[in-house]
C-alpha positions, -999 to +999 in steps of 0.1 A: -665+541+524-694+522+541-720+500+525-753+495+543-769+461+548-739+438+551-732+431+588-743+445+622-728+478+632-735+490+668-756+522+669-776+541+694-814+540+690-840+514+681-830+508+645-801+484+638-778+495+610-756+472+590-723+483+576-689+470+564-657+489+558-644+486+522-606+489+521-591+506+491-571+484+469-533+487+476-513+488+444-478+478+454-456+479+424-420+468+423-395+491+406-389+484+369-378+448+363-383+441+400-384+406+414-393+398+450-366+376+465-375+375+502-402+387+526-401+390+564-422+403+592-419+407+629-441+420+657-429+427+693-444+440+725-429+473+733-428+463+770-404+435+762-379+459+746-384+485+774-377+458+800-345+447+784-334+483+780-342+490+817-322+459+828-292+461+804-291+498+795-261+508+773-251+472+768-284+465+751-282+497+730-247+490+717-253+454+710-285+459+690-286+495+676-262+516+656-251+550+669-275+566+643-304+546+656-296+553+693-294+591+686-328+591+669-346+569+693-332+584+725-342+619+713-378+609+711-405+614+738-410+576+741-377+560+730-389+525+738-415+526+710-389+536+684-364+511+697-390+484+695-399+494+659-362+492+649-358+459+667-388+445+648-374+459+615-341+442+620-358+409+628-380+413+597-350+420+575-331+390+588-362+368+581-364+383+545-328+372+541-337+338+556-307+340+579-320+353+612-297+374+634-263+357+637-230+350+619-243+360+584-262+392+595-256+409+628-277+434+647-254+463+637-252+451+601-284+471+596-293+507+604-328+520+601-331+557+592-357+581+577-358+593+541-369+627+529-406+619+534-399+603+568-402+569+552-380+541+567-349+531+548-322+504+556-285+511+555-264+479+553-228+475+564-202+456+543-215+422+557-251+431+549-242+444+514-223+412+507-253+391+518-276+413+497-254+406+466-251+369+475-289+365+473-291+386+442-309+416+457-304+452+450-327+468+476-343+462+510-378+477+512-392+483+547-424+494+565-425+499+602-453+510+626-460+510+663-489+516+687-487+522+725-482+484+730-467+467+699-443+475+671-444+457+637-422+457+606-423+442+571-392+439+550-388+428+514-356+419+495-359+428+458-338+427+427-345+455+402-329+472+372-329+505+389-306+499+419-310+534+436-323+530+472 
């Protein structure tokens, strides 16, 4: 929706138009009884991930990505975009846990996969599940996106009555 008369909007012709884009309100509701425990975000240039992959190859893939993630990303037309999105997702998750990547939560403690509507989900290994229980969480919510140059991810650790993923 556009509203005329608010700010300059470039047009062709002699008359100057004014417009502003009105964003629809986002209604993000937690599941029943939900409590937000941690929030993390990360953005990365795709060229950085592509460069490391080019230099380190399989070593990089095995250190950072699960077999499930490798199969998905390497099957895509531009695998570097999908690898970068998963890299950002793992960083965002580690920030939501307030641990970073390290002894408490490793790269392969998390696997990013798609649900039935192609929405991103997080699969945690035993170490990740133990950390989730330790912080009192029951779910990790995730949103990822990428353009031609950057990938971004947002992760939230929540506790809710309905613990289904």
